[in-house]
DSSP file (Angstrom, degrees, kcal/mol; ACC not computed):
  #  RESIDUE AA STRUCTURE BP1 BP2  ACC     N-H-->O    O-->H-N    N-H-->O    O-->H-N    TCO  KAPPA ALPHA  PHI   PSI    X-CA   Y-CA   Z-CA
    1    1 A M              0   0    0      0, 0.0     2,-0.2     0, 0.0     7,-0.2   0.000 360.0 360.0 360.0 135.7    0.0    0.0    0.0
    2    2 A C     >  -     0   0    0      5,-2.5     4,-1.1     1,-0.1     6,-0.0  -0.508 360.0-146.4 -71.9 132.8    1.3    3.4   -1.0
    3    3 A K  T  4 S+     0   0    0     -2,-0.2    -1,-0.1     1,-0.2     0, 0.0   0.815  95.0  42.4 -66.6 -30.8    2.1    5.6    2.1
    4    4 A H  T  4 S+     0   0    0      1,-0.1    -1,-0.2     3,-0.1    -2,-0.0   0.910 130.9  13.4 -88.2 -45.9    1.0    8.8    0.2
    5    5 A C  T  4 S-     0   0    0      2,-0.1    -2,-0.1     0, 0.0    -1,-0.1   0.599  90.7-122.5-112.6 -13.0   -2.2    8.0   -1.6
    6    6 A G     <  +     0   0    0     -4,-1.1     2,-0.2     1,-0.3    -3,-0.1   0.545  53.4 154.9  85.4   6.7   -3.3    4.6   -0.2
    7    7 A V        -     0   0    0     -6,-0.1    -5,-2.5     1,-0.1     2,-0.5  -0.495  43.4-125.6 -71.2 134.3   -3.3    2.7   -3.5
    8    8 A K        -     0   0    0     -7,-0.2     2,-0.3    -2,-0.2    -1,-0.1  -0.690  20.4-139.0 -83.8 128.3   -2.9   -1.0   -3.0
    9    9 A F        -     0   0    0     -2,-0.5     2,-0.6     1,-0.0    -1,-0.0  -0.646   6.8-150.6 -85.3 142.0    0.0   -2.5   -5.0
   10   10 A V        -     0   0    0     -2,-0.3     2,-0.2     4,-0.0    -2,-0.0  -0.964  14.7-143.0-113.3 117.4   -0.5   -5.9   -6.7
   11   11 A R     >  -     0   0    0     -2,-0.6     4,-1.4     1,-0.1     3,-0.5  -0.519  13.1-131.0 -79.4 145.9    2.7   -7.8   -7.0
   12   12 A K  H  > S+     0   0    0      1,-0.2     4,-2.5     2,-0.2     5,-0.2   0.837 108.2  61.0 -62.6 -32.4    3.3   -9.9  -10.2
   13   13 A S  H  > S+     0   0    0      1,-0.2     4,-2.3     2,-0.2    -1,-0.2   0.852 100.8  53.5 -65.8 -32.9    4.3  -12.8   -7.9
   14   14 A D  H  > S+     0   0    0     -3,-0.5     4,-2.0     2,-0.2    -1,-0.2   0.923 110.4  46.4 -65.9 -43.5    0.8  -12.8   -6.4
   15   15 A K  H  X S+     0   0    0     -4,-1.4     4,-2.2     1,-0.2    -2,-0.2   0.917 113.4  49.2 -63.8 -42.2   -0.8  -13.0   -9.8
   16   16 A M  H  X S+     0   0    0     -4,-2.5     4,-2.5     1,-0.2    -2,-0.2   0.894 108.7  52.7 -65.9 -39.7    1.5  -15.8  -10.9
   17   17 A A  H  X S+     0   0    0     -4,-2.3     4,-2.0     1,-0.2    -1,-0.2   0.908 110.0  48.2 -63.0 -41.5    0.9  -17.8   -7.7
   18   18 A R  H  X S+     0   0    0     -4,-2.0     4,-1.8     1,-0.2    -1,-0.2   0.915 112.5  48.7 -64.5 -41.7   -2.9  -17.6   -8.2
   19   19 A R  H  X S+     0   0    0     -4,-2.2     4,-2.3     1,-0.2    -2,-0.2   0.888 110.5  51.3 -65.4 -39.2   -2.5  -18.7  -11.9
   20   20 A M  H  X S+     0   0    0     -4,-2.5     4,-2.3     2,-0.2    -1,-0.2   0.877 107.8  50.9 -68.9 -37.7   -0.2  -21.6  -10.9
   21   21 A T  H  X S+     0   0    0     -4,-2.0     4,-2.0     2,-0.2    -1,-0.2   0.897 111.7  48.2 -67.8 -37.4   -2.6  -23.0   -8.3
   22   22 A T  H  X S+     0   0    0     -4,-1.8     4,-2.3     2,-0.2    -2,-0.2   0.928 112.1  49.1 -65.4 -43.2   -5.4  -22.9  -10.8
   23   23 A S  H  X S+     0   0    0     -4,-2.3     4,-2.6     1,-0.2    -2,-0.2   0.870 108.8  53.8 -63.8 -36.6   -3.2  -24.6  -13.4
   24   24 A A  H  X S+     0   0    0     -4,-2.3     4,-2.5     2,-0.2    -1,-0.2   0.920 109.3  47.9 -63.8 -43.6   -2.2  -27.3  -10.9
   25   25 A R  H  X S+     0   0    0     -4,-2.0     4,-2.5     1,-0.2     5,-0.2   0.913 112.6  48.6 -63.6 -42.0   -5.8  -28.1  -10.1
   26   26 A I  H  X S+     0   0    0     -4,-2.3     4,-2.7     2,-0.2     5,-0.2   0.915 111.6  49.7 -64.6 -42.3   -6.7  -28.3  -13.7
   27   27 A A  H  X S+     0   0    0     -4,-2.6     4,-2.5     2,-0.2    -2,-0.2   0.920 113.1  45.9 -63.5 -43.8   -3.7  -30.5  -14.5
   28   28 A M  H  X S+     0   0    0     -4,-2.5     4,-2.4     2,-0.2    -2,-0.2   0.907 114.4  47.8 -67.1 -40.6   -4.6  -32.9  -11.6
   29   29 A A  H  X S+     0   0    0     -4,-2.5     4,-2.3    -5,-0.2    -2,-0.2   0.919 113.7  47.2 -65.8 -42.8   -8.2  -33.0  -12.6
   30   30 A S  H  X S+     0   0    0     -4,-2.7     4,-2.4    -5,-0.2    -2,-0.2   0.908 112.1  50.7 -64.3 -41.8   -7.4  -33.7  -16.2
   31   31 A G  H  X S+     0   0    0     -4,-2.5     4,-2.0    -5,-0.2    -2,-0.2   0.913 110.4  49.1 -61.9 -43.2   -4.9  -36.3  -15.2
   32   32 A G  H  X S+     0   0    0     -4,-2.4     4,-2.0     2,-0.2    -1,-0.2   0.902 110.7  50.3 -63.0 -41.5   -7.5  -38.1  -13.0
   33   33 A L  H  X S+     0   0    0     -4,-2.3     4,-2.4     1,-0.2    -2,-0.2   0.905 109.7  50.7 -63.8 -41.4  -10.0  -38.0  -15.8
   34   34 A L  H  X S+     0   0    0     -4,-2.4     4,-2.3     1,-0.2    -1,-0.2   0.864 107.8  52.9 -65.5 -35.2   -7.6  -39.5  -18.3
   35   35 A V  H  X S+     0   0    0     -4,-2.0     4,-2.0     2,-0.2    -1,-0.2   0.913 109.4  49.1 -65.6 -41.2   -6.7  -42.3  -15.9
   36   36 A V  H  X S+     0   0    0     -4,-2.0     4,-2.1     1,-0.2    -2,-0.2   0.919 111.3  49.4 -63.0 -43.1  -10.4  -43.1  -15.5
   37   37 A I  H  X S+     0   0    0     -4,-2.4     4,-2.6     1,-0.2    -1,-0.2   0.887 108.0  54.9 -62.8 -37.8  -10.8  -43.1  -19.3
   38   38 A A  H  X S+     0   0    0     -4,-2.3     4,-2.4     2,-0.2    -1,-0.2   0.892 106.8  50.3 -62.3 -40.0   -7.7  -45.4  -19.5
   39   39 A V  H  X S+     0   0    0     -4,-2.0     4,-2.2     2,-0.2    -1,-0.2   0.919 110.8  49.1 -64.2 -43.0   -9.4  -47.9  -17.2
   40   40 A I  H  X S+     0   0    0     -4,-2.1     4,-1.0     1,-0.2    -2,-0.2   0.915 111.6  49.2 -63.0 -42.4  -12.6  -47.8  -19.3
   41   41 A L  H  <>S+     0   0    0     -4,-2.6     5,-2.5     1,-0.2     3,-0.5   0.906 110.0  51.3 -62.7 -41.0  -10.5  -48.4  -22.5
   42   42 A A  H ><5S+     0   0    0     -4,-2.4     3,-1.6     1,-0.2    -1,-0.2   0.879 105.9  54.5 -64.8 -37.5   -8.6  -51.3  -20.8
   43   43 A L  H 3<5S+     0   0    0     -4,-2.2    -1,-0.2     1,-0.3    -2,-0.2   0.754 107.4  52.0 -67.0 -22.8  -11.9  -52.9  -19.9
   44   44 A N  T 3<5S-     0   0    0     -4,-1.0    -1,-0.3    -3,-0.5    -2,-0.2   0.096 121.3-107.9-100.4  21.6  -12.9  -52.7  -23.5
   45   45 A N  T < 5S+     0   0    0     -3,-1.6     2,-0.8     1,-0.2    -3,-0.2   0.713  80.0 130.9  62.8  25.7   -9.7  -54.4  -24.7
   46   46 A A     >< +     0   0    0     -5,-2.5     4,-2.4     1,-0.2     5,-0.2  -0.593  24.1 159.6-101.8  68.3   -8.2  -51.2  -26.2
   47   47 A Y  H  >  +     0   0    0     -2,-0.8     4,-2.7     1,-0.2     5,-0.2   0.841  64.7  52.3 -66.9 -37.5   -4.9  -51.8  -24.4
   48   48 A I  H  > S+     0   0    0      2,-0.2     4,-2.1     1,-0.2    -1,-0.2   0.949 115.3  41.5 -65.2 -47.4   -2.6  -49.6  -26.6
   49   49 A F  H  > S+     0   0    0      1,-0.2     4,-2.6     2,-0.2     5,-0.2   0.878 114.4  53.2 -65.8 -37.3   -4.9  -46.6  -26.2
   50   50 A A  H  X S+     0   0    0     -4,-2.4     4,-2.6     2,-0.2    -2,-0.2   0.915 109.1  48.7 -64.0 -43.0   -5.4  -47.3  -22.6
   51   51 A G  H  X S+     0   0    0     -4,-2.7     4,-2.3     2,-0.2    -2,-0.2   0.928 113.8  45.1 -63.3 -46.2   -1.7  -47.5  -21.9
   52   52 A A  H  X S+     0   0    0     -4,-2.1     4,-2.2     2,-0.2     5,-0.2   0.912 115.0  48.1 -64.6 -42.4   -1.0  -44.2  -23.7
   53   53 A T  H  X S+     0   0    0     -4,-2.6     4,-2.5     1,-0.2    -2,-0.2   0.892 111.3  50.8 -65.6 -39.8   -3.9  -42.5  -22.0
   54   54 A F  H  X S+     0   0    0     -4,-2.6     4,-2.8    -5,-0.2     5,-0.2   0.916 109.7  50.0 -64.2 -43.1   -2.9  -43.7  -18.6
   55   55 A I  H  X S+     0   0    0     -4,-2.3     4,-2.4     2,-0.2    -2,-0.2   0.935 113.0  45.6 -63.0 -46.3    0.7  -42.5  -19.1
   56   56 A V  H  X S+     0   0    0     -4,-2.2     4,-2.5     1,-0.2    -1,-0.2   0.920 114.6  49.1 -63.0 -43.1   -0.4  -39.0  -20.2
   57   57 A G  H  X S+     0   0    0     -4,-2.5     4,-2.3     1,-0.2    -2,-0.2   0.905 111.3  48.8 -63.2 -41.9   -2.9  -38.9  -17.3
   58   58 A A  H  X S+     0   0    0     -4,-2.8     4,-2.4     2,-0.2    -1,-0.2   0.905 111.5  49.9 -65.3 -41.1   -0.3  -40.0  -14.8
   59   59 A L  H  X S+     0   0    0     -4,-2.4     4,-2.7    -5,-0.2     5,-0.2   0.918 110.7  49.3 -63.8 -43.0    2.1  -37.4  -16.0
   60   60 A L  H  X S+     0   0    0     -4,-2.5     4,-2.7     1,-0.2    -2,-0.2   0.914 111.3  50.3 -61.9 -41.6   -0.5  -34.6  -15.8
   61   61 A G  H  X S+     0   0    0     -4,-2.3     4,-2.2     2,-0.2    -2,-0.2   0.907 112.0  46.9 -62.2 -41.9   -1.3  -35.7  -12.3
   62   62 A L  H  X S+     0   0    0     -4,-2.4     4,-2.4     2,-0.2    -2,-0.2   0.896 112.3  49.6 -67.8 -40.2    2.3  -35.7  -11.3
   63   63 A I  H  X S+     0   0    0     -4,-2.7     4,-1.6     2,-0.2    -2,-0.2   0.933 112.6  47.8 -63.5 -45.2    2.9  -32.3  -12.9
   64   64 A G  H  X S+     0   0    0     -4,-2.7     4,-1.2     1,-0.2    -2,-0.2   0.891 111.6  50.4 -61.9 -39.5   -0.1  -30.9  -11.1
   65   65 A K  H  < S+     0   0    0     -4,-2.2    -1,-0.2     1,-0.2    -2,-0.2   0.890 109.3  50.3 -66.1 -39.3    1.0  -32.3   -7.8
   66   66 A S  H  < S+     0   0    0     -4,-2.4    -1,-0.2     1,-0.2    -2,-0.2   0.799 110.5  50.7 -71.5 -26.1    4.5  -30.9   -8.1
   67   67 A M  H  <        0   0    0     -4,-1.6    -1,-0.2     1,-0.2    -2,-0.2   0.749 360.0 360.0 -78.4 -23.9    3.0  -27.4   -8.9
   68   68 A D     <        0   0    0     -4,-1.2    -1,-0.2    -3,-0.2    -2,-0.2   0.458 360.0 360.0 -73.9 360.0    0.7  -27.6   -5.8
């Protein structure tokens, strides 16, 4: 806050932190959804697609977790 006029300063780091937490949540949610889709694909004997989907979902989940 400015001593002279009272204007509140917004730091770039605050904006970036908010953006990163939102991105982390989105990455973890997307990763979880892809893992569920991978299980459904595996149950329908689409093992190659299930494996690729599971790997991408797991990576997104791990990236989201590391950002959190």
